[in-house]
C-alpha positions as CSV (number, residue, x, y, z in Angstrom):
1,X,-45.4,-1.7,-45.9
2,X,-47.1,-4.9,-46.8
3,X,-45.8,-8.4,-47.5
4,X,-42.1,-8.6,-48.5
5,X,-41.3,-5.0,-47.3
6,X,-42.6,-5.7,-43.8
7,X,-40.7,-9.0,-43.6
8,X,-37.5,-7.3,-44.6
9,X,-38.0,-4.7,-41.8
10,X,-38.9,-7.4,-39.3
11,X,-35.8,-9.4,-40.2
12,X,-33.6,-6.4,-39.9
13,X,-34.9,-5.6,-36.5
14,X,-34.5,-9.2,-35.4
15,X,-30.9,-9.2,-36.6
16,X,-30.0,-6.0,-34.9
17,X,-31.7,-7.2,-31.7
18,X,-29.7,-10.5,-31.8
19,X,-26.4,-8.8,-32.5
20,X,-26.9,-6.4,-29.6
21,X,-27.9,-9.2,-27.3
22,X,-24.9,-11.2,-28.3
23,X,-22.5,-8.4,-27.5
24,X,-24.1,-7.7,-24.2
25,X,-23.7,-11.3,-23.3
26,X,-20.1,-11.3,-24.4
27,X,-19.3,-8.2,-22.3
28,X,-21.0,-9.8,-19.3
29,X,-19.1,-13.1,-19.6
30,X,-15.9,-11.2,-20.1
31,X,-16.4,-9.4,-16.8
32,X,-17.3,-12.7,-15.1
33,X,-14.3,-14.6,-16.5
34,X,-12.0,-11.6,-15.8
35,X,-13.1,-11.7,-12.1
36,X,-12.2,-15.4,-12.0
37,X,-8.8,-14.6,-13.6
38,X,-8.2,-11.8,-11.0
39,X,-9.1,-14.2,-8.2
40,X,-6.7,-16.8,-9.6
41,X,-4.0,-14.2,-9.8
42,X,-4.5,-13.2,-6.2
43,X,-4.3,-16.8,-5.1
44,X,-1.2,-17.5,-7.0
45,X,0.4,-14.2,-5.9
46,X,0.0,-15.4,-2.3
47,X,2.5,-18.2,-3.2
48,X,4.8,-15.8,-5.2
49,X,3.7,-17.2,-8.5
50,X,3.0,-14.6,-11.3
51,X,0.0,-15.0,-13.5
52,X,-0.7,-12.7,-16.4
53,X,-3.1,-14.6,-18.6
54,X,-5.8,-11.9,-18.9
55,X,-6.6,-12.2,-22.6
56,X,-7.9,-15.7,-22.0
57,X,-11.0,-14.2,-20.2
58,X,-12.1,-12.4,-23.4
59,X,-11.4,-15.4,-25.7
60,X,-13.3,-17.7,-23.3
61,X,-16.3,-15.3,-23.2
62,X,-16.4,-15.2,-27.0
63,X,-16.3,-19.0,-27.3
64,X,-18.8,-19.5,-24.5
65,X,-21.3,-17.2,-26.0
66,X,-20.7,-18.6,-29.5
67,X,-21.6,-22.1,-28.4
68,X,-24.8,-21.2,-26.7
């Protein structure tokens, strides 16, 4: 593998690495934001207010990772 063939292989490895790193970060941020959402739910439940906005943690994680 010389020249262009090596560059294609390196590019493919880099793309795979970046995609895997992206999804690891999205999963981590989803867990962090879900923890904040759960905490918010517990605080509001203490005052008899229901809170069921769990999907927001996933969307927030995607947008947060996309912008960085």
